[in-house]
N, C-alpha and C positions, 0 to 999 in steps of 0.2 A: 420337491426342489424346482424352483422356477428356472426357465431357460437362461443360460449364461449369456452375457452381453457378447456380441460378435464384432470385433474391431473391423474386420474386412467388410462386413455387411454395412456397418455404419458409415465407413468411408465411401462405399459405393452409393449409398443413399444420398449422402451430401453432394456428391459429384453429379448424380442424376438430377437432383432437384435444382442445382444451380447451373448445370451445364458447364461447370468449370472443373479443372483437375490440378491446377498449380497451387500448392500450399505455401510456396515461397521458401521451401526447405525440403530437400529430398529425404531428410531423416525423419520427417514428421510422422509418416505412416508407422515406422518402427517404434518411435517414441509413444505414439498414441496407443499402439498395441500394448506397450508396457503399462500405460495408465489404465487401460481396460482390464489387464490382468490384475492390477491392484484392486480395482473396483469389484471384480468377480471374487476376489479373496476376502472381501469384507463380510460376506454371508448375508447380504441384504435380501429381504423378501421381494416378491414380485413387484409390489408398489415401489420399493426403493430402486429396483433395477429399471423400472419404467422411467422414473424421474431422472436417474443417471443417464439413461439413453437420450432423454429429451435435452439434458444439458450438453451432452456430447454433440448432439446434432446442431444445437444452437452455436456452439463454439466452432465446430468444423465449417458450417456454412458461412459463419461470420469471417473466418479466416480466408476462405476461398474468395469471398467478395472483396475483402480488404486488399488482398494482393492483386486481384484483378483491377482494382481502382488505380493501381500504380501503372497499369497499361492504358487505362481509359483517360487518365488525366496526368499532366506533368508534375505529379506530386513529388517525385524524387528530386526535382530541381530546387525544392525549398531549402533555404539555408537556415539552420538553427543557430542563432547568434547569441553567444555569451549567456547561456541559461543559468538561472540562480536556483540552487538546490538547498534543501534543508534535510538534515539527517540527525540521528541520535538513537539512543535506546528507546524501545517502546515506553510510553508513559513519561516521557521527558519533555513534553511541551511542543513537540514538532508539529502536531496538527494545528494547534492554535497559531503558532508562528506562520505556518503556511496559509492559514485562513486569513490572517491579517494582510499578508502580502497579496493574496488573491483579490482583495477588494480595491487595490490600486487600479485606477482606470487605464493605466498604461501597461498593465501586466495581463498575461494570459496563463491560466491554470488548466490542467486537465479537469474534465467534468465526467461524472459517472455516466451520464446519458451518452457521452461520446465514446468512452472506452467499452461500454456494454454493447453499443450498436454503432460501430465506427464507419460503416459503409452506407451511403456514399459520403465523401468529405462534407462536413457541415457547411463549408464555404460555397457549395453549389446548391444548397437548399435555402429555404426562407426561415424567418424567425418562428413560424408556426410548425416547424419540423415535428412530425408525429412521434419521433423517437423520444422527445422530451417527456411527453405524457406516458409513453410506455415505460420509460425508466422510473418515472414518478410512481407508477403503479407497482413496479417491482419493489421499490423501496418501501412503499406502504406495506407490502406483504412481508418484507424483511423485518420492518419495525414491529409488526404485529406478531411475528413468529419469534423474534429475539428482542422482547421489550426491554430487558435489562441492559442491552448494549447502549441504549440512549443515556444511561446513567454515566457510563465511562466515556462515551463518545457522542455527546449531544449534537454534534455536527451532522449526524445522520438525519436530522430534521430538514436538511436541505434537499433531501430526496434525490432526484436525478441530477440536480445541479450541484450535488455534493462533490467533495474533493478527494478523488482516489489517490492512493499511494502509487508510486511509479511501478511497483510490482504488479499492479492490476493490469498493466498493458500486456502482461505475459499470460493472461488467463487462457487464451486459445493456443498457447504453446505447450500445454500439458507437461509442465515441469513442476508446478505446484498446484494445489487445489484448495482455494481459499473461500471463505463464506460468501463473499459478494458474487461469486459465480456458482457456488455449489450449495446455497442455503436450502434449496428444495430437497436435497438428497440427505438421507439419514446417515451421515458419516462424519468422522472427525476431520479437522483440517489436516491436509497432507502437505507438510513442508519438507519432507525428506523421503528418500527412497526412489525418486525419479531422477533421470539424468539432467544435470544442469550444464549450461554452456554460457557463461557470462557474456563473452563477446557477441554471441548470437542473440542473446536476450537484449542487450543494449542496441543492437541493430534494429530489433523490433520496436524498442522504445523510441528510437529516433524516427523510425518510419511512422509511428503513431503521431509524434509531434508534427511531422511534415504533413500528415493527413489532415490534422485539425488546424494547421496554420494556412493551408492552401486556400487561396482566393478570399482571404479575410484581411482586415486591417492589420498592419504589422504592429505587434506588441512584443515585449520580452517575456520569456517563459519563467514562471516561478513554480517549482516542483518540490515534491517531498517523497522520500523513500528511505529504506534501510540499506544504505550503500556502503557501510563500513567494511564489509567483506569483499567488496568488488571495486575498490578505489582505482585500481590500475585500469580496469575495463571502462569505468565511468570516464576517467580523464582521457583514455584513448579515443573514446567516442566523441567526447566534448572537451577538446583541449583548452578551450577558452571559458569553461564553466567555472563558477565559484560555488563553494559549499559552506553553509553554516552548520556547525556541529554542536548540538546542545548536550551537556553532560550533567547527569543527575546521580545522586547516591545510589549505587547498585543494589543495596539492600531494599530500598523503596521500589526500585525498578522491578526487582524479582517478585516482590509481594504484590504490587499493583498489577503487573501483567498476568500473574496467575489468576487473580480474581476476574480481570477483564475477560480473559479467554474462557474461563469457566462460565461466566454469564452468557457469552456468545454460544458456546457449545451446548449449554443446557437447553436452549431453544431448538437445537437441531437434533441432538441425540438423547436428551434427558439428563438426569443428575450426573455430575462429574465427580470423580474421586479427587478431592482437593489435595490430599497428601501426595498422590502420584503427580498431580499437576504442579504442585509447588516444587517437587524434586526436579521435574523436567525444566521448569522455567528458571530455576536457580542455576541449573547446569547451562542452559542457553545464555543466561546473563554472564556466567563465568567465561564461557567461550568467547562471547563478544568482547568482554573487557580484555581478555588475553590477546585477542586480535588487535584491539585498539592500542595496547601497550607494545606490541611487537611489529606492527606493520609500519615500515619506514614512511609510507606515503601519508600517514597521519600528520606528519610535520610539513606536508607540502604547503607552500605559501599561498596556494589557491583556497586553503581551508581557513575559516575563522572559527575558533573554539570559544564557546560561551557557556557559562554556568546556568543551569536551569533556574536556580534561585535568583540570579540577576535578571533573567528574562521575566520571571514572574513579578519581580519588583518593578520593572519598567518595560512592558512589552513593546510599546511604540519606540522607545529609545533603543531597544535592541534591534528593531527593524531598521531604524535610522543608521545605526552603526554598521549594519550589514550592507545597506545601500552605499554608504561611504566606502566600505571595503571593496565593493564592486565597481566603484567609479560612477555611481548613479546618485541622483538627488531625490530625497523624499520630499516631494512638493506638497504644498498646503492642501490641495484637494484630496490627495491620497492619505495624508495624515488625518484629515477630518473623517474620512470614511473609516479608517482603522479605529479611531476613537469611538465613532458611532457604533461600529461593530461590537466593540468591547462592552459598551453600555447596553446594547440591545440583546446580547447573547451571553447571559451568565452561564457559567459552567454547570450549575446545578438546576438548570431550567426544566429538566425532565426528572428531577429527583437526584439526591446526592449519591455519588458513587462511594461506596465504603469498602475498605480493605484493611487488613491488619498485618503487621509483621509477625503476628502470632502464627500465620500460615507457615513461617519458616521455623519458628521454635517448635511447632507441633510435629515437624518431621525430624526433630533432634538437632537442629542447628543452634549454635550459640551466637547471639547477635554480636557480642563483643568480638568474638573470634572472626565473624564475617567482616566486621568493620576493619579489623586488623588485616585480614586477607586482602581487602580492597584498598588498603592505605596507599600503596604506590600509585594506583590510579587516581585516588583523590588528591594526593600530593601533586601529581603532575598537572592536573587540571583545576586545582584549587577548589575541589568539591568537598564541602563540609558534610558531616553526618547530619541527616535531617532529624530534628527532634520531634518525632511524632510516633504514635503507636503503629 
């Protein structure tokens, strides 16, 4: 048995190396200890533990430097004005919608090189910032290790300039452990079992936006994340935000997200039990739909609801409608860039992503019964049953 990871020793090493001790949250050490306990319980071999220790050190030192930047520079004075968010179930078109908005020359989106290596603020460095190349190298490693991910998420070919979800700003908060931080470690994605605190998480998200906005030309933020369970905290942090919510047939969502995550995890931990995965992702979809149907903030006037099929039929028109909703104008230069992006970035450019609703019938589900179960959701948002296998 290899030596267990030691949370106290890793915290001390990070502090010694950086000369810093302020993690921006007095509860971080306790929460990090819980994350390390989880890692130790996974039964990894010595190689896996070394890789986990490396990731922990990276995240801890990054966090220390990030919060020190808020003392070094007046980052906290930055005003985040009327950000535009995109949300929806996984596999409902949110990434493409976000990608189109990101090419608007007047917009600013999070970039992987920034959230992976956020210190110092990009606005105090030059265009040849070495962090861009470092993140590119990371993404070449990810794409080589997880090649099937490019089928379902071809946007990974953007490498370090790619578009992270808002949740990626929380990687060094040790509340979730997702592949873009933990791909080197032989472990499943950890999305539960660690303590969450949405208000604290959105404070970090806002601090990240301030960090990346500081000392740069003013643009409006376009962002994407799975915010449906955290609407109160989202709007408390950004009262002037607007949110576009894409809605898709939940049966297709459950089947597609099952195959996508299986493809990702296969590159990290090996073959995946598709039956167990399908059961889990169907239950996650059910929980999300239930939240959407019961959360009163879903009807908030700051939210624009759009059908996935309408977005697929007219992507740029959907963007234009969202801009109108936000009181912004889609100017000609931005529309041209969006149409050029669509022409140059076909969804199957790295191979066709294939999944089947048979993933659900194979675990004993009846598709007609599922469609009936989700009928109230489909009726509310005008979502038709998708006619595909």
